[in-house]
Backbone as JSON, one array per atom type, in Angstrom:
{
  "sequence": "MAYKPSPRPVFDRPSHIPYDKVTRHLWGEEDAGLVDDWIYASTDNIHQLVFGLQPGGFFKHTDAFRTIFGADEVMYVISGTFGLANPQTGEMQIAKAGEALFFRKDTWHHGFNLGEEPVRVLEYFAPPPAKGTSGPYARTKELVTNSQYARCDLVGRWPMDAGSERASRTIHPMRDTDLLWSLDQETQGAYTGLYCSTEHLVAGRTSILTGRRTGMESHGGDECLYVLSGQLNVHVPDAGGQVWFELNPRDGFYIPAGCRHQYYNMGQGKAEFVFGIAPGEAPR",
  "N": [[-7.62, -19.08, 21.84], [-4.63, -19.25, 24.12], [-3.22, -15.89, 25.52], [0.12, -14.94, 23.91], [3.04, -13.39, 24.25], [4.45, -11.57, 21.4], [6.79, -12.77, 18.35], [9.85, -11.79, 18.9], [11.94, -10.17, 16.52], [15.15, -8.95, 16.39], [17.7, -6.95, 15.61], [21.64, -5.7, 14.79], [22.72, -4.18, 13.25], [22.43, -3.16, 10.12], [20.26, -4.29, 8.13], [19.01, -6.39, 6.05], [15.62, -7.37, 5.31], [14.32, -9.48, 3.42], [10.96, -10.53, 2.38], [10.56, -13.1, 2.45], [12.33, -14.32, 4.26], [10.76, -13.39, 6.66], [9.46, -12.7, 9.66], [7.06, -15.12, 10.85], [3.52, -15.47, 12.62], [0.79, -16.06, 14.62], [-2.43, -14.45, 15.87], [-5.17, -13.53, 18.59], [-8.37, -14.85, 19.27], [-10.96, -16.88, 18.36], [-13.73, -15.82, 18.82], [-13.39, -12.95, 19.0], [-11.49, -12.67, 16.63], [-8.85, -13.75, 14.17], [-5.74, -12.95, 13.72], [-3.22, -12.46, 11.34], [0.12, -12.1, 11.54], [2.81, -10.45, 10.38], [6.21, -10.1, 11.28], [8.64, -7.65, 11.22], [10.85, -6.23, 12.11], [11.99, -6.13, 15.64], [13.23, -4.14, 18.18], [14.89, -2.73, 20.36], [13.77, -0.14, 20.29], [11.83, 0.27, 17.94], [9.16, -1.2, 16.23], [8.05, -2.92, 13.32], [5.97, -4.29, 11.45], [3.59, -6.22, 9.52], [0.08, -7.09, 8.88], [-2.67, -9.0, 8.41], [-5.93, -9.53, 7.06], [-8.8, -11.24, 6.08], [-11.11, -11.63, 3.76], [-14.11, -10.34, 5.39], [-13.25, -11.22, 7.69], [-11.63, -9.53, 10.92], [-10.45, -7.77, 14.17], [-10.92, -7.62, 17.09], [-11.9, -6.65, 20.81], [-10.59, -8.63, 23.6], [-11.14, -9.89, 26.92], [-8.41, -11.44, 27.71], [-7.3, -10.09, 25.23], [-6.44, -7.13, 25.14], [-6.89, -4.49, 23.05], [-5.58, -1.75, 23.51], [-2.38, 0.29, 23.51], [0.44, 1.59, 25.13], [1.58, 3.41, 22.84], [2.43, 5.41, 19.94], [0.88, 4.95, 16.89], [1.11, 3.87, 13.19], [-0.89, 2.67, 10.81], [-0.76, 1.66, 7.33], [-2.18, 1.14, 5.09], [-1.9, -1.37, 2.82], [-3.24, -3.14, 0.8], [-6.57, -3.72, -0.02], [-9.67, -2.6, 1.83], [-10.0, -1.14, 4.4], [-11.16, -0.8, 7.64], [-11.02, 1.14, 10.43], [-11.9, 1.19, 13.94], [-12.71, 3.29, 16.58], [-13.45, 1.78, 19.76], [-14.63, 3.02, 21.87], [-15.45, 5.71, 21.65], [-17.08, 5.62, 19.31], [-15.7, 6.61, 16.77], [-15.44, 6.12, 13.79], [-12.97, 5.05, 11.13], [-12.32, 4.6, 7.84], [-9.73, 3.58, 5.43], [-8.41, 3.23, 2.12], [-5.93, 1.25, 0.09], [-2.83, 2.81, 0.03], [-3.25, 4.62, 1.21], [-3.7, 5.76, 4.97], [-3.87, 5.38, 8.24], [-3.93, 7.19, 11.8], [-2.27, 7.05, 15.26], [-2.83, 7.8, 18.37], [-1.47, 6.72, 21.84], [-2.76, 5.3, 24.3], [-5.2, 4.22, 22.95], [-8.72, 2.91, 21.78], [-8.73, 0.32, 19.9], [-10.49, -1.32, 17.06], [-10.36, -3.43, 14.04], [-11.31, -4.09, 10.75], [-11.94, -5.97, 7.63], [-12.95, -4.6, 5.36], [-13.56, -5.29, 2.7], [-13.67, -6.91, -0.5], [-11.1, -8.7, -0.84], [-8.23, -9.51, 0.26], [-6.67, -7.82, 3.21], [-3.73, -6.16, 3.65], [-1.82, -4.48, 6.08], [0.67, -2.39, 6.67], [2.18, -1.85, 9.87], [3.53, 0.14, 11.99], [4.84, 0.85, 15.45], [5.71, 2.6, 18.52], [6.88, 3.92, 21.52], [7.97, 0.15, 21.24], [6.55, -2.88, 21.75], [8.88, -4.25, 23.3], [9.37, -2.3, 25.31], [7.48, -2.8, 27.29], [4.64, -1.58, 26.19], [2.95, -3.14, 25.4], [1.14, -5.58, 25.88], [1.45, -5.99, 28.59], [0.5, -3.61, 29.35], [-1.62, -2.68, 28.36], [-3.26, -4.12, 30.1], [-3.38, -2.9, 32.15], [-5.33, -1.34, 31.81], [-9.12, -0.12, 32.06], [-11.63, -2.24, 30.72], [-13.55, -1.75, 27.91], [-16.69, -2.72, 27.68], [-19.38, -1.9, 26.13], [-19.19, -2.11, 22.92], [-18.91, 0.84, 20.61], [-19.55, 1.78, 17.11], [-19.96, 4.12, 15.61], [-20.61, 7.42, 15.56], [-23.04, 8.57, 17.12], [-23.87, 10.86, 18.31], [-23.42, 12.96, 16.35], [-25.86, 12.24, 14.54], [-27.96, 14.47, 12.78], [-26.91, 16.77, 13.18], [-25.18, 17.5, 10.99], [-23.35, 17.78, 7.94], [-22.75, 19.8, 9.43], [-21.5, 20.09, 11.86], [-18.8, 19.23, 11.77], [-16.09, 20.38, 11.79], [-15.99, 20.32, 14.56], [-16.23, 17.18, 14.77], [-13.83, 16.52, 13.88], [-11.97, 17.9, 15.26], [-12.17, 16.09, 17.26], [-10.99, 13.43, 17.11], [-9.8, 10.25, 17.5], [-8.58, 8.8, 16.16], [-6.57, 9.41, 12.88], [-7.21, 10.23, 9.41], [-4.81, 9.54, 6.67], [-4.2, 10.57, 4.21], [-2.76, 11.77, 0.32], [-3.16, 14.48, 1.19], [-2.91, 14.87, 3.88], [-0.47, 14.42, 4.12], [2.26, 15.83, 5.22], [4.61, 17.06, 3.26], [8.29, 17.53, 1.54], [11.09, 17.82, -0.64], [13.75, 16.79, -1.24], [16.64, 17.57, 0.26], [19.26, 18.15, -0.56], [19.71, 16.72, -3.19], [17.8, 16.78, -4.87], [16.17, 14.3, -6.27], [14.25, 13.19, -4.38], [11.07, 12.78, -2.81], [9.66, 13.09, 0.1], [6.74, 12.31, 1.89], [5.37, 13.01, 5.39], [3.54, 11.14, 7.69], [3.25, 11.22, 10.24], [4.85, 13.14, 13.29], [6.23, 12.81, 16.13], [7.14, 12.6, 19.68], [7.17, 10.2, 20.15], [7.59, 8.83, 17.73], [8.37, 8.75, 14.24], [6.66, 8.48, 10.77], [6.65, 8.04, 7.3], [6.28, 8.08, 3.95], [8.6, 7.72, 1.03], [9.1, 8.84, -2.0], [11.81, 7.54, -4.89], [12.91, 9.12, -7.72], [13.42, 7.6, -10.92], [16.83, 6.39, -11.37], [17.79, 7.91, -10.17], [18.75, 9.33, -6.61], [19.02, 9.56, -2.79], [20.05, 12.37, -0.73], [23.08, 11.7, 1.68], [22.3, 10.62, 4.83], [21.46, 10.47, 8.52], [20.35, 9.56, 11.71], [18.46, 9.94, 14.95], [17.63, 7.55, 16.27], [16.74, 4.15, 15.56], [15.43, 2.69, 12.42], [12.96, 1.41, 10.14], [12.15, 0.09, 7.01], [9.75, -0.67, 4.7], [9.2, -1.87, 1.11], [7.77, -0.54, -1.24], [7.37, -0.55, -4.28], [9.56, -0.86, -7.26], [12.86, -1.02, -7.42], [14.85, -0.66, -4.74], [18.07, 0.62, -3.77], [20.46, 0.38, -0.89], [22.89, 1.65, 0.8], [25.36, 1.84, 2.78], [27.81, 2.85, 4.15], [28.99, 2.63, 6.66], [29.08, 0.05, 7.47], [30.64, -1.96, 7.93], [30.86, -4.13, 7.02], [29.42, -5.94, 4.34], [27.94, -3.14, 2.4], [25.84, -2.2, 0.28], [23.53, -2.93, -0.29], [20.56, -4.55, -2.31], [17.15, -4.0, -2.41], [13.76, -5.19, -2.86], [9.75, -4.91, -3.74], [8.3, -5.69, -1.14], [10.2, -6.4, 0.9], [12.36, -5.66, 3.65], [13.81, -3.25, 5.46], [16.62, -2.52, 8.16], [17.8, -0.2, 9.55], [20.44, 0.91, 12.22], [20.45, 3.46, 14.5], [22.26, 6.07, 14.64], [23.46, 5.76, 12.03], [24.92, 5.94, 9.22], [23.19, 6.47, 6.01], [22.02, 6.18, 2.58], [19.73, 6.24, -0.03], [18.86, 4.52, -2.99], [17.69, 4.06, -6.75], [17.79, 2.33, -8.49], [16.51, 0.98, -10.84], [13.64, 0.5, -13.11], [11.21, 2.6, -13.25], [9.57, 4.19, -10.68], [11.08, 4.05, -7.45], [9.75, 3.24, -3.87], [8.85, 3.4, -0.84], [8.03, 2.96, 2.15], [8.86, 4.51, 5.78], [9.43, 4.17, 9.44], [10.76, 5.9, 11.93], [12.31, 5.55, 15.62], [13.2, 6.06, 18.68], [11.18, 9.34, 18.29], [11.65, 12.14, 15.85], [12.89, 14.7, 13.4], [13.47, 13.63, 9.74], [16.9, 14.18, 9.17]],
  "CA": [[-5.86, -19.15, 21.52], [-3.88, -17.71, 25.23], [-2.52, -14.26, 25.3], [1.2, -14.96, 24.25], [3.61, -12.06, 23.81], [4.6, -12.16, 19.68], [8.06, -13.28, 18.82], [11.36, -10.25, 18.64], [13.16, -10.11, 15.58], [16.09, -8.07, 16.38], [19.16, -7.09, 14.59], [22.4, -5.22, 15.82], [23.76, -4.07, 12.56], [22.19, -2.7, 9.12], [20.19, -5.86, 7.86], [17.94, -6.51, 4.7], [14.79, -8.33, 5.94], [13.92, -10.12, 2.45], [9.91, -11.09, 2.54], [10.43, -14.45, 2.48], [12.33, -14.37, 5.98], [9.85, -12.53, 7.54], [8.41, -14.2, 10.9], [5.07, -15.15, 11.11], [2.91, -14.98, 13.84], [-0.97, -15.69, 14.77], [-2.64, -13.81, 17.38], [-6.61, -13.34, 18.64], [-9.29, -15.29, 19.74], [-11.84, -17.14, 17.51], [-14.91, -14.62, 18.82], [-12.34, -11.92, 18.59], [-10.77, -12.39, 15.43], [-7.33, -13.67, 14.35], [-4.88, -12.02, 13.05], [-1.41, -13.05, 10.21], [1.59, -11.14, 11.44], [4.22, -10.56, 9.27], [6.94, -9.68, 12.23], [9.57, -7.77, 10.33], [11.72, -6.35, 13.35], [11.12, -5.94, 16.98], [13.82, -3.89, 18.62], [13.84, -1.97, 22.04], [12.62, 1.38, 19.82], [10.48, 0.18, 17.2], [8.31, -2.36, 16.09], [7.61, -3.15, 12.07], [5.25, -5.63, 10.9], [2.7, -6.41, 8.47], [-0.98, -7.6, 9.37], [-3.32, -9.15, 7.41], [-7.18, -9.99, 7.31], [-9.13, -12.47, 5.32], [-12.54, -10.69, 3.73], [-15.25, -10.95, 5.91], [-12.08, -10.56, 8.78], [-12.12, -8.57, 11.55], [-10.05, -8.14, 15.33], [-11.68, -7.01, 18.42], [-10.85, -6.9, 22.18], [-11.47, -9.32, 24.77], [-10.38, -9.09, 28.62], [-7.03, -11.37, 26.92], [-6.5, -9.8, 24.22], [-6.9, -5.61, 24.83], [-6.26, -3.28, 21.79], [-5.48, -0.23, 23.35], [-1.79, 0.31, 23.75], [0.9, 2.83, 25.0], [2.41, 3.53, 21.87], [2.32, 5.62, 18.94], [0.93, 3.99, 16.08], [0.74, 4.01, 12.03], [-1.05, 1.73, 9.53], [-0.49, 1.49, 6.36], [-3.34, 0.33, 3.9], [-1.05, -1.88, 1.27], [-3.98, -3.55, -0.21], [-8.27, -3.89, 0.31], [-10.15, -1.52, 2.46], [-9.92, -1.16, 6.26], [-11.68, -0.04, 8.57], [-10.43, 1.39, 11.83], [-12.85, 2.35, 15.0], [-12.15, 3.48, 18.52], [-14.79, 1.1, 20.21], [-14.86, 3.72, 23.42], [-15.55, 7.05, 21.54], [-17.95, 5.42, 18.48], [-15.57, 6.66, 15.4], [-14.77, 5.22, 12.52], [-12.41, 5.53, 9.51], [-11.95, 3.66, 6.67], [-8.87, 3.63, 4.68], [-7.98, 2.37, 1.15], [-4.62, 0.91, -0.41], [-1.96, 3.78, -0.5], [-3.59, 5.37, 2.6], [-3.03, 5.15, 6.49], [-4.41, 6.27, 9.54], [-2.67, 7.37, 12.76], [-3.49, 7.07, 16.64], [-1.51, 8.23, 19.91], [-1.46, 6.03, 23.04], [-4.53, 5.31, 24.73], [-6.39, 4.88, 21.85], [-8.93, 1.61, 21.98], [-9.35, 0.25, 18.15], [-10.69, -2.47, 16.51], [-10.2, -3.71, 12.78], [-12.28, -5.08, 9.81], [-11.63, -6.02, 6.23], [-14.26, -4.03, 4.67], [-13.8, -5.43, 1.03], [-13.91, -8.15, -1.3], [-9.84, -9.47, -1.0], [-7.21, -9.67, 1.52], [-6.44, -6.47, 3.83], [-2.73, -6.36, 4.22], [-1.8, -3.58, 6.66], [2.09, -2.41, 7.45], [2.66, -0.67, 11.59], [4.63, 1.06, 12.95], [4.73, 0.94, 16.87], [6.73, 2.92, 19.25], [7.42, 3.25, 21.68], [7.62, -0.56, 20.78], [6.68, -4.38, 22.56], [10.0, -4.58, 24.32], [9.24, -1.75, 26.51], [6.21, -2.89, 28.07], [3.86, -0.73, 26.1], [1.65, -3.63, 24.38], [0.02, -6.47, 26.64], [0.91, -5.42, 30.12], [0.09, -1.91, 29.9], [-3.2, -2.83, 28.36], [-3.92, -5.07, 31.01], [-3.5, -1.66, 33.33], [-6.66, -0.17, 31.45], [-10.0, -0.7, 32.58], [-12.15, -2.82, 29.64], [-14.61, -1.45, 27.13], [-17.61, -3.24, 27.53], [-19.98, -1.57, 24.78], [-18.45, -1.24, 21.59], [-19.84, 1.44, 19.51], [-19.05, 1.91, 15.92], [-20.63, 5.22, 14.99], [-20.81, 8.69, 16.42], [-24.35, 8.94, 16.67], [-24.21, 12.33, 18.68], [-23.64, 13.72, 15.05], [-26.95, 12.49, 13.47], [-29.23, 15.57, 12.72], [-25.81, 17.83, 12.81], [-23.65, 16.89, 10.32], [-22.01, 17.87, 8.07], [-22.31, 21.68, 10.34], [-20.57, 20.12, 12.65], [-17.76, 18.74, 10.64], [-15.42, 20.6, 12.42], [-16.04, 19.92, 16.02], [-15.61, 16.16, 14.82], [-12.29, 16.93, 13.3], [-10.96, 18.0, 16.29], [-12.19, 15.24, 18.56], [-10.72, 12.48, 16.62], [-8.78, 9.81, 17.81], [-8.17, 8.61, 14.47], [-6.31, 10.01, 12.14], [-6.92, 9.2, 8.32], [-3.62, 10.26, 6.29], [-4.05, 10.74, 2.33], [-1.61, 12.06, -0.07], [-3.5, 15.83, 0.61], [-3.1, 15.41, 4.94], [1.08, 14.47, 4.49], [4.05, 16.99, 5.35], [5.49, 16.79, 2.02], [9.61, 17.75, 1.66], [11.95, 17.41, -1.13], [15.63, 16.09, -0.55], [17.02, 19.15, 0.09], [21.15, 17.43, -1.5], [19.37, 16.13, -4.74], [16.16, 16.7, -5.6], [15.76, 13.55, -6.16], [13.15, 12.08, -4.14], [10.09, 13.26, -1.65], [9.11, 12.77, 1.02], [5.56, 12.7, 3.0], [5.39, 12.4, 6.72], [1.94, 10.68, 8.32], [3.36, 11.63, 11.7], [6.17, 13.12, 13.84], [5.73, 12.78, 17.21], [8.09, 12.75, 20.28], [8.15, 8.87, 20.08], [7.61, 7.92, 16.01], [8.31, 9.25, 12.53], [6.69, 7.46, 10.12], [6.26, 8.59, 6.03], [6.51, 7.65, 2.56], [9.68, 8.25, 0.43], [9.59, 8.19, -3.55], [12.82, 8.21, -5.46], [12.71, 9.15, -9.0], [13.96, 6.82, -11.89], [17.87, 6.7, -11.57], [18.18, 9.57, -8.87], [19.04, 9.16, -5.05], [18.55, 10.87, -1.82], [21.54, 12.36, -0.02], [23.22, 11.11, 2.81], [21.45, 10.92, 6.51], [21.32, 9.59, 9.76], [18.71, 9.1, 12.72], [18.55, 9.48, 16.44], [16.17, 6.79, 16.3], [16.5, 3.05, 15.02], [14.79, 3.41, 11.41], [12.75, 0.39, 9.64], [11.57, 0.14, 5.97], [9.44, -1.42, 4.03], [8.98, -1.22, 0.12], [6.09, -0.72, -1.73], [7.39, -0.74, -5.3], [10.57, -0.48, -7.18], [14.02, -1.49, -6.86], [15.68, 0.08, -4.39], [19.11, 0.25, -3.41], [20.54, 1.2, 0.54], [24.1, 2.1, 0.91], [25.42, 1.85, 4.02], [29.05, 2.8, 4.38], [29.85, 2.52, 7.86], [28.74, -0.67, 8.11], [31.82, -2.4, 8.52], [30.53, -5.11, 6.33], [28.3, -5.78, 3.4], [27.5, -1.96, 2.71], [25.65, -2.32, -0.66], [21.87, -3.84, -0.63], [19.33, -4.82, -3.05], [15.73, -4.62, -2.19], [12.78, -5.87, -3.79], [8.71, -5.11, -3.08], [7.71, -6.36, -0.08], [11.16, -6.77, 1.34], [12.54, -4.7, 4.52], [15.47, -2.84, 6.02], [16.47, -2.4, 9.1], [18.8, 0.69, 10.32], [20.15, 1.61, 13.85], [20.48, 4.94, 15.35], [23.44, 7.1, 14.09], [23.86, 4.57, 10.98], [24.72, 7.15, 8.01], [22.73, 5.61, 5.04], [21.1, 6.96, 1.33], [18.79, 5.19, -1.36], [19.38, 4.96, -5.16], [17.34, 3.84, -7.67], [19.17, 1.58, -10.07], [15.68, 0.02, -11.54], [12.81, 1.14, -13.57], [10.11, 3.46, -12.69], [9.81, 5.04, -9.06], [11.13, 3.24, -6.25], [8.77, 3.77, -2.93], [8.82, 2.68, 0.69], [7.78, 3.25, 3.86], [9.6, 4.17, 6.89], [9.34, 4.44, 10.88], [12.2, 5.98, 12.95], [12.06, 5.63, 16.56], [12.45, 7.57, 18.98], [10.86, 9.94, 16.98], [12.54, 13.06, 15.48], [12.34, 14.94, 12.32], [14.56, 13.56, 9.4], [18.04, 15.17, 8.37]],
  "C": [[-5.6, -17.93, 22.72], [-3.05, -16.62, 24.84], [-0.81, -15.55, 24.83], [2.1, -13.97, 23.7], [4.27, -12.75, 22.22], [5.87, -12.04, 19.53], [9.04, -11.23, 18.4], [12.26, -10.49, 17.8], [13.95, -8.59, 16.17], [17.73, -8.27, 15.43], [20.3, -6.04, 15.66], [22.92, -4.66, 14.49], [22.81, -3.53, 11.39], [21.8, -4.24, 8.34], [19.36, -5.42, 6.92], [17.56, -7.76, 5.22], [14.09, -9.08, 4.88], [12.45, -11.2, 2.59], [9.93, -12.86, 3.14], [11.54, -15.25, 3.93], [11.6, -13.99, 6.99], [9.36, -13.56, 8.58], [7.73, -13.81, 11.16], [4.53, -15.41, 12.38], [1.39, -14.94, 13.89], [-1.13, -15.4, 16.12], [-4.27, -14.15, 17.14], [-6.88, -14.42, 19.09], [-10.54, -15.72, 19.04], [-13.44, -16.25, 17.71], [-14.51, -12.97, 18.24], [-11.96, -11.55, 17.37], [-9.49, -12.8, 15.17], [-6.77, -13.27, 13.23], [-3.69, -12.35, 12.44], [-0.9, -11.85, 10.65], [2.53, -11.52, 10.9], [5.59, -9.82, 10.28], [8.51, -9.65, 11.32], [10.89, -7.41, 11.3], [10.87, -5.72, 14.79], [12.01, -5.27, 17.89], [13.73, -3.02, 20.0], [13.47, -0.43, 21.36], [11.87, 1.39, 18.49], [10.24, -1.23, 16.44], [8.11, -2.03, 14.49], [6.84, -4.29, 11.6], [4.25, -5.02, 9.96], [1.4, -7.37, 8.99], [-1.45, -8.11, 8.59], [-5.03, -9.71, 7.98], [-8.02, -10.07, 6.73], [-10.32, -11.5, 5.17], [-13.05, -11.66, 4.94], [-14.22, -11.01, 7.8], [-12.14, -9.49, 9.89], [-11.21, -8.83, 13.01], [-10.68, -6.94, 16.36], [-10.83, -7.19, 19.79], [-11.51, -7.53, 23.17], [-10.86, -9.25, 26.17], [-8.85, -9.69, 28.38], [-6.45, -10.84, 26.2], [-7.11, -7.92, 23.8], [-5.96, -4.92, 24.14], [-6.01, -2.0, 22.19], [-3.51, -0.84, 23.91], [-0.82, 1.68, 24.44], [1.96, 3.29, 24.01], [1.6, 4.45, 20.72], [1.86, 4.54, 18.06], [0.25, 4.47, 14.46], [0.6, 3.04, 11.31], [-1.86, 2.17, 8.39], [-1.08, 0.94, 5.45], [-2.22, -0.56, 2.66], [-2.37, -2.82, 0.18], [-4.94, -4.39, 0.29], [-8.44, -3.01, 0.96], [-10.47, -2.18, 3.77], [-10.65, -0.45, 6.91], [-11.55, -0.31, 9.89], [-11.52, 2.27, 12.95], [-12.2, 2.19, 16.26], [-14.17, 3.22, 19.11], [-15.49, 1.85, 21.55], [-15.74, 4.94, 22.67], [-16.84, 6.66, 20.62], [-17.33, 5.67, 17.26], [-15.07, 5.48, 14.73], [-14.43, 5.67, 11.36], [-11.86, 4.41, 8.57], [-10.65, 4.21, 5.59], [-8.46, 2.39, 3.79], [-6.55, 1.99, 0.6], [-4.0, 2.28, -0.75], [-2.61, 4.79, 0.5], [-3.21, 4.73, 4.21], [-3.88, 6.1, 7.32], [-3.45, 6.08, 10.94], [-3.48, 7.59, 14.09], [-2.41, 7.27, 17.25], [-2.0, 6.87, 20.72], [-2.58, 5.99, 23.26], [-5.49, 5.09, 24.19], [-7.15, 3.21, 22.01], [-9.06, 1.5, 20.21], [-9.22, -1.02, 17.67], [-10.48, -2.73, 14.83], [-11.0, -4.17, 12.06], [-11.6, -4.71, 8.28], [-13.42, -5.29, 5.67], [-14.64, -4.4, 3.24], [-13.89, -6.8, 0.58], [-12.39, -9.31, -1.06], [-9.49, -8.82, 0.33], [-6.85, -8.57, 1.96], [-5.05, -6.81, 4.54], [-2.02, -4.9, 4.73], [-0.14, -3.37, 7.12], [1.58, -1.41, 8.79], [3.27, -0.55, 11.81], [4.07, 1.76, 14.08], [5.67, 1.66, 17.89], [5.82, 4.03, 20.26], [7.13, 1.44, 22.13], [7.0, -2.22, 22.53], [7.69, -4.31, 23.74], [10.46, -3.35, 25.45], [7.93, -1.47, 27.67], [5.04, -2.71, 27.88], [2.4, -1.56, 25.35], [0.92, -4.75, 25.61], [0.16, -6.03, 28.22], [0.96, -4.31, 30.12], [-0.77, -1.88, 29.53], [-4.07, -3.41, 29.23], [-4.21, -4.05, 32.54], [-4.69, -0.87, 33.01], [-8.0, -0.96, 31.63], [-10.93, -0.85, 30.76], [-13.31, -2.34, 28.91], [-15.44, -2.29, 27.1], [-18.74, -3.15, 26.54], [-19.42, -0.88, 23.91], [-19.31, -0.34, 20.93], [-18.8, 1.91, 17.79], [-20.0, 2.91, 15.19], [-20.9, 6.29, 15.99], [-22.52, 9.16, 15.89], [-25.05, 10.27, 17.57], [-24.12, 13.25, 17.56], [-24.61, 13.88, 14.02], [-27.84, 13.62, 13.49], [-28.3, 16.83, 12.68], [-24.6, 17.59, 12.0], [-24.21, 17.37, 8.7], [-21.66, 19.87, 9.1], [-21.8, 21.28, 11.55], [-18.92, 19.02, 12.85], [-16.35, 18.8, 11.62], [-14.88, 20.28, 13.98], [-15.53, 18.07, 15.73], [-13.87, 15.79, 14.67], [-11.51, 16.95, 14.74], [-11.04, 17.25, 17.15], [-11.45, 13.92, 18.03], [-9.48, 11.97, 17.2], [-7.86, 9.06, 17.17], [-8.07, 9.38, 13.31], [-6.72, 9.53, 10.37], [-6.15, 10.21, 7.74], [-3.89, 9.65, 4.83], [-3.03, 11.56, 2.07], [-1.73, 14.14, 0.53], [-3.39, 15.87, 2.15], [-1.61, 15.16, 5.15], [1.74, 15.98, 4.41], [4.81, 16.63, 4.15], [7.08, 17.97, 1.94], [10.11, 17.42, 0.35], [12.99, 17.16, -0.83], [16.52, 17.35, -1.34], [18.76, 19.27, -1.12], [20.29, 17.36, -2.61], [18.55, 16.32, -5.43], [15.54, 15.98, -6.52], [14.63, 12.46, -6.23], [12.46, 13.03, -3.38], [10.11, 12.22, -0.75], [7.54, 13.03, 1.74], [5.29, 12.26, 4.24], [4.07, 12.53, 6.73], [1.98, 10.94, 9.62], [5.07, 12.08, 12.05], [5.82, 13.46, 14.8], [7.22, 12.92, 18.21], [8.66, 10.82, 20.5], [8.26, 8.03, 18.5], [7.15, 8.86, 14.94], [8.21, 8.03, 11.46], [5.91, 8.55, 8.49], [6.4, 8.08, 5.16], [7.27, 8.32, 1.81], [9.57, 7.69, -0.97], [11.03, 8.69, -4.26], [12.62, 8.08, -7.75], [13.53, 7.9, -10.06], [15.47, 7.27, -11.92], [18.53, 7.57, -10.82], [18.49, 8.4, -7.63], [18.94, 9.97, -4.56], [19.92, 11.18, -1.68], [21.9, 11.66, 1.77], [22.51, 11.59, 4.36], [21.58, 10.08, 7.61], [20.48, 10.22, 10.69], [19.38, 9.57, 13.94], [18.1, 8.34, 16.82], [16.68, 5.33, 15.53], [15.01, 3.27, 13.87], [14.32, 1.58, 10.92], [11.76, 0.85, 8.47], [10.9, -0.64, 5.34], [8.65, -1.2, 2.2], [8.05, -1.89, -0.22], [6.27, -1.16, -3.21], [8.69, -0.34, -5.98], [11.99, -1.32, -7.14], [14.28, -0.5, -6.52], [16.8, -0.44, -3.4], [19.81, 1.24, -1.98], [21.99, 0.83, 0.2], [24.2, 2.67, 2.3], [27.15, 2.03, 4.7], [29.98, 2.53, 5.16], [29.52, 1.35, 8.59], [29.64, -1.71, 8.53], [31.74, -4.42, 7.38], [30.3, -5.14, 4.76], [27.93, -4.25, 3.87], [26.44, -1.32, 1.4], [24.55, -3.16, -0.95], [21.22, -3.65, -1.95], [18.25, -5.1, -2.95], [14.63, -4.53, -3.39], [11.22, -5.32, -3.18], [8.2, -6.52, -1.94], [8.89, -6.76, 1.53], [11.27, -5.48, 2.36], [13.58, -4.27, 4.94], [15.12, -2.43, 7.45], [17.88, -1.3, 9.79], [19.33, 1.32, 11.79], [20.81, 3.35, 13.79], [21.78, 5.34, 14.97], [23.68, 6.16, 12.89], [23.64, 5.41, 9.91], [24.37, 5.88, 6.63], [22.3, 6.7, 3.94], [20.88, 5.71, 0.76], [18.99, 5.69, -2.66], [18.34, 4.09, -5.23], [17.59, 3.45, -8.52], [17.97, 0.81, -10.88], [14.95, 1.1, -12.6], [11.89, 1.46, -13.04], [10.55, 3.97, -11.11], [10.13, 3.51, -8.12], [10.93, 4.26, -5.02], [8.75, 3.11, -1.91], [8.39, 3.52, 1.74], [8.05, 3.41, 4.9], [8.93, 4.53, 8.6], [10.93, 5.04, 11.16], [11.36, 6.09, 14.14], [12.86, 5.38, 17.72], [12.12, 8.62, 17.77], [11.79, 11.25, 16.74], [12.4, 13.44, 13.85], [13.61, 14.83, 11.34], [15.52, 14.38, 9.06], [18.55, 14.55, 7.34]]
}
């Protein structure tokens, strides 16, 4: 399959992105793996998609498809067991459903389905492909020709050198104990854990308790979210048209920079979503 840029769903106002309306895309090559994409949004600031790997599936790089980008990335595992390797260093990290992986720009990466069920991974990517950070950027990098999937240099020195291994990581596993947690300042009805907060990307997971809401907020960057569970309502008072939206699991939502918004849980049980904001900043 010849390389071609992925589609760019763009929005100019707060927008509900139902799962059945999400843009589909297929990329890769037979010898390096084929990947299903569900692209929710790809603005000038942020790229949000879900990608899928079937049991036994993987993606690696080829000369045409170089998996090294000029962007910070968070990969949140929705389902399955996902392995992510840096073939240049031999690092290998494994994340299961509910866990995430974070890496910065200029990190080669290969992905693997290491389980018996389909893998689905939510990905945030910033700066986005619209800024030339994907294919065009990757073609400027020297190709890795000898892929490694193990840190052989640590054999015979483990776990004594675990500290140095953590310090040299380019791929960071993000489990609940690794997140930066906060409680909603205004309502105490929601809590958020950050996977990353860099100059390029803020990404995290928010949980809203039954019958509660968040305070009103706005950001200096575009925000995209993906609903994990529950019924999530979004109030956007300055939208000019529709200001109240109801979202279900697998739905997405886009909020442009500077637009005030707040989240409500109007259903049964906890409402939970993952979000990305770009350019990066601390949420207010």
